[in-house]
MARFIPA-649520 format. One record per residue (C-alpha): residue in one letter; x, y, z. Coordinates in steps of 0.001 Angstrom, whole numbers, padded with zeros to 6 digits, always signed. Example, Ala and Ser with C-alpha at 12.3 -4.5 7.8 and 13.67 -1.06 7.14 Angstrom:
<rs>
a+012300-004500+007800;s+013670-001060+007140;
</rs>
This chain:
<rs>
m-062423-013150+034532;f-061115-016744+033229;n-057693-015606+032985;y-057838-014077+036235;i-059228-017494+037786;f-056604-019582+035916;g-054185-017352+037674;l-055476-018358+040719;f-054640-022181+040150;s-051535-022487+037456;n-047906-021469+038128;d-047951-018770+035654;m-043820-018537+035206;g-041224-016269+033668;i-038480-017815+031927;d-034958-016783+030748;l-034359-019414+028145;g-030473-018801+028084;t-028087-020888+025842;a-025910-021682+029434;s-028545-021873+031737;v-032701-021624+032448;l-033743-019436+035253;v-037567-019587+036083;y-039730-017168+037779;i-043050-018292+039448;k-045517-015515+040148;g-045620-014614+043787;k-042531-017119+044520;n-039423-015404+042639;i-036847-017488+041182;v-037195-021141+041878;l-034951-022787+039389;r-031975-022137+037855;e-030122-024961+036249;p-027867-025294+033376;s-029320-025512+029742;v-027913-028995+028831;i-029766-032493+027615;a-028165-036010+028031;m-030191-038320+025485;e-029364-041791+023916;r-027828-041065+020777;d-030097-043251+018627;t-033419-043565+020370;k-033471-039625+021647;i-034867-041250+024997;v-034076-038647+027864;l-031470-039582+030091;s-031106-036262+032268;i-031476-032601+032082;g-029964-029535+033711;i-027482-030233+036547;e-026713-033820+036273;a-026502-033504+032298;k-023842-030791+032248;k-021602-032987+034516;m-022041-035353+031397;l-020422-032946+028946;g-017258-034514+027337;k-017559-037630+029196;t-020248-039470+027683;p-019807-043057+026093;a-020649-043237+022257;n-024274-044025+022790;i-024926-041058+024985;i-025109-037685+023737;a-024826-034454+026124;v-026020-031520+024058;r-026805-027667+024901;p-030112-027463+022472;l-029815-023666+022353;r-026763-021427+020520;n-026156-017844+020360;g-029520-017187+022365;v-031621-019399+019552;i-032642-022932+019203;a-030375-024791+017635;d-032340-028572+018298;f-036072-027834+018449;e-036845-031538+019595;a-034197-031120+022519;t-035537-027552+023622;e-039063-028731+024117;k-038303-031820+025797;m-036263-029111+028292;i-038916-026861+028485;r-041288-029412+029494;y-039297-030747+031987;f-038960-027481+033809;i-042491-026514+033519;k-043011-029828+034916;k-040615-029608+037798;v-042006-026339+038808;h-045127-026464+038021;n-048167-026659+041040;k-048798-030826+040161;r-052091-030307+041890;t-053576-028551+039258;l-054143-029426+035486;l-054374-026106+034271;h-051349-025244+031928;p-049493-022113+032887;r-048793-018713+030992;v-045353-018100+029865;v-043099-015060+029438;i-039789-015983+027869;g-036944-013785+027217;v-035361-013726+023915;p-032470-011667+022292;s-033274-008994+020278;g-031491-009896+017169;i-033335-013069+016419;t-035481-013192+013316;e-039276-013493+013549;v-038625-017153+012550;e-036732-017980+015300;r-039209-016096+017442;r-041901-018526+016395;a-039309-021403+016840;v-039349-020560+020701;r-043329-019446+020868;e-043918-023222+019420;s-041510-025071+021620;a-043056-023461+024616;e-046317-024257+023567;q-045642-027887+022502;a-043937-028001+026146;g-047317-027070+027703;a-047833-023573+027997;r-051324-022366+027818;e-050208-018822+026553;v-046710-017738+025235;h-045295-014064+025400;l-041797-012895+024282;i-040074-010200+025604;d-036532-009078+024497;e-033918-009664+026769;p-032438-006076+027197;m-035892-005041+028133;a-035977-008010+030611;a-032994-007244+032221;a-033408-003550+032427;i-036630-004214+034189;g-035180-006871+036370;a-032140-004735+037272;g-035042-001795+038537;i-034095+000651+035725;p-037060+003316+035484;i-037399+002293+031749;q-041010+004335+031405;d-038953+007739+032568;p-038254+010047+029735;e-034611+009774+030296;g-031720+007515+028435;s-030817+004207+030303;m-028144+002006+029466;i-027874-001834+029911;v-025449-004346+028873;d-026246-008183+029290;i-023569-010288+028671;g-024831-013517+029090;g-023723-017230+027699;g-024736-016727+023840;t-025410-013411+023379;t-024420-010084+024610;e-027329-007629+024613;v-026866-003939+024371;a-029574-001302+024496;v-030301+002469+025449;l-034151+002532+026598;s-036311+005571+027194;l-040499+005944+027711;g-040709+002231+027885;g-038917+001121+024834;m-035818+000584+023071;v-034427+003452+021210;v-030923+001878+020130;a-030407-002095+020512;k-027740-004376+019313;s-027346-007970+019647;l-024134-009629+019713;e-023120-013438+019450;v-020465-013063+021430;a-020546-013829+025223;g-019953-016026+028112;d-019698-018768+025939;k-016882-017592+023169;m-014699-016370+025833;d-015073-020315+027382;e-014043-021085+023753;a-011049-018916+023391;i-009503-020110+026990;v-009827-023811+025417;q-008191-022668+022309;y-005253-020907+024560;f-004753-024182+026486;r-004210-025557+023084;r-001878-023259+021581;n+000329-022374+024469;h+000615-025545+026824;n-000295-028343+024409;l-003242-029384+027067;s-006770-030481+025629;v-009441-029168+028420;g-013199-029387+028505;e-015671-026570+028227;n-016758-027013+032126;t-013025-026641+032788;a-012613-023493+030876;e-015538-022308+032327;s-014316-022946+035797;v-011213-021098+034792;k-012808-018137+033569;i-014897-017783+036856;k-012148-018852+039111;i-009137-016465+037748;g-010385-014727+034756;s-010191-010931+034313;v-009952-008227+031778;f-008505-005737+033707;p-004952-005801+035776;l-005282-007017+039068;e-003723-005496+042311;q-002467-009053+042699;e-002544-011609+040073;l-003883-015432+040874;t-003060-018352+039410;m-004609-021799+039562;g-003862-025607+038339;v-005471-026963+035597;k-005910-030441+034686;g-006306-031626+030963;r-004675-033979+028360;d-001459-033790+027070;l-001775-033287+023143;l+001867-034838+022755;t+001742-037513+025074;g-001968-038302+025315;l-001765-038371+028788;p-003019-036550+031754;k-001258-033309+032655;t-001606-030314+034903;v-000420-027072+034250;s-000573-023954+036116;v-001941-020649+034556;s-002225-016957+035806;s-004903-014218+035636;k-002580-012400+033269;e-002831-015337+030787;i-006488-015890+030935;r-006487-012111+030090;t-004495-012768+026907;a-006478-015541+025786;i-010483-013932+026385;e-009002-010559+024634;d-010677-010943+021357;p-014239-011855+022648;i-013802-009216+025227;r-012357-006622+022408;k-015751-007411+020305;i-018129-006718+023242;i-016164-003199+023872;e-016802-002579+020240;v-020904-003256+020472;v-021259-000948+023526;k-019507+001797+021601;n-021617+001412+018415;v-024778+001534+020573;l-023392+004965+022147;e-022528+006145+018806;e-025837+005758+017231;t-027829+007427+020383;p-029379+010892+020156;a-027766+013286+021722;e-030404+014036+024328;l-030183+010478+025669;s-026120+010749+025585;a-026339+013546+027697;d-028499+011485+030335;l-026005+008695+030273;v-023287+010987+031281;d-024599+010907+034833;k-026717+007383+034699;g-024180+005396+033147;i-024245+002199+032253;i-025812-001221+034182;l-024146-004342+033686;s-026598-007899+034100;g-025767-011464+032922;g-022889-013763+034190;g-020820-012313+032229;s-020348-009057+033803;l-019141-011100+036664;v-015799-011623+035071;k-013172-009824+036936;g-012605-006203+035645;i-015636-005810+033263;p-017102-002611+034798;e-013419-001010+034951;l-012761-001886+031494;i-015959-000848+029697;s-016026+002549+032041;q-012262+003103+030954;e-013331+002582+027392;t-016633+004701+027103;e-015535+007074+030179;l-018871+006714+031481;p-019899+005397+035231;v-020552+001437+035192;n-022315-000323+037541;i-023384-003936+037934;a-026564-004807+038634;d-027872-006368+041948;d-027859-010364+041366;p-027068-009965+037805;i-027641-013295+036586;t-031216-013369+037792;c-031860-009940+035982;v-033678-011447+032951;a-035572-013992+034539;r-036965-011044+037430;g-037673-008863+033948;t-040049-011753+032599;g-041651-012153+036020;a-042240-008240+036324;y-043548-008294+032651;l-045937-011384+033589;e-047441-009102+036449;e-047974-006243+034308;l-050001-008318+031836;d-052396-008543+034414;n-052361-005251+035035;v-053010-004372+031066;k-055601-006751+031063;r-057481-005582+033726;s-057127-002043+032208;q-058190-002956+028793;k-061621-004620+030338;r-061983-001220+032514;n-061819+000744+029259;v-064091-001134+027131;
</rs>
């Protein structure tokens, strides 16, 4: 009864606490916040200067007394204090300021993290002001958010390519039958692009520039018409600003290694999938989610490598956040059911 009453007055929320961005789902309101998971602080005092969009603009551009960092790396907390401040900021930003009640929070976490890392996420949210914290594995959340009928006695496969991790899972009867988490995803593609410019163009570019190149002309499968764009950076030989023209074919070469590793983990999960569930996948295929799934040619390449149909979920970037929200709604149903059965 008390949880029900609290729910009327507090904005319970689902959080996709990603390496690249944070998405927040509010019960009854859908996705209400989508911001980069970046925090800018004074180096010595650790006083927070900005969080989210404004902080991301500072990456690679700060003076010596300011640091702009991503407090999560490869899907897990790298800086506990900064993560706590970031979660507190986002909770405060979306929470109903007319109430003093703290929200219940459901957070999506990589399936491969340790119990210690899970505890760090839970404690970080509690310290940030959450009344109750529940964790859900990201592939499960992504599947729910993508509308996959996970309760059915049939095999379904989700590949969630995020910023820090790629989550691959085969689900059936409400659980993950086979699941693997790989610390290679969008960020590794960005790093590969940075290194490609250094090696092949003697050009130093920042991660924001690399991400922009990936989004605009990045591809993993030959395009009918290859794309080009001008990229600005610092010439490593002269130290002066320089612009070079690059093609989507070049970027395809640059991100070949991380893409190969993602394909490999998808194949590994398929190899470990029980025969009956594999048979289901022949028709149902693979569903892609996460920002990395939007890189041009990803569905075609995975389909070619696995010989299965591959489709991208509706609004793939928000799948995990929407899945945490659905899980939040289900918590209420489970509790009501338990009370009826007592």
